C-alpha positions, 0 to 999 in steps of 0.5 A: 893588574898589579899585585898590590896588597888589599886589606878587607875587613868588616865595618860595623859603622858602614855595615859593609866590607871595606877593601883598602889598598895601603900602597895606593893612597886613598884607594878603597872600595866597599861591598855588601859581601867580601867578594863584592868588596874585592871586585869593586876594589879591583876596578878602583885600583885600575882607575887609580893607576890610570888617573895617576898615569894621566896626571904624571904621578908615580905609581908605587910598585907592589911590595909583595910578600914572600909566599911560604910553601 
């Protein structure tokens, strides 16, 4: 899997953790726990990328962030 940024937050409205991938439009998942939301979004990222490839659409490169020591 690539190194796309994943943003995870708690949604009071949904009563679930939401995991979004800002670089991949519409790519998001939820889960009852932080870990479940992360696991679910990892599957959705793979599916998003596979679908984009099948449709001949561009796949954004992960922007990444520098890691400080």
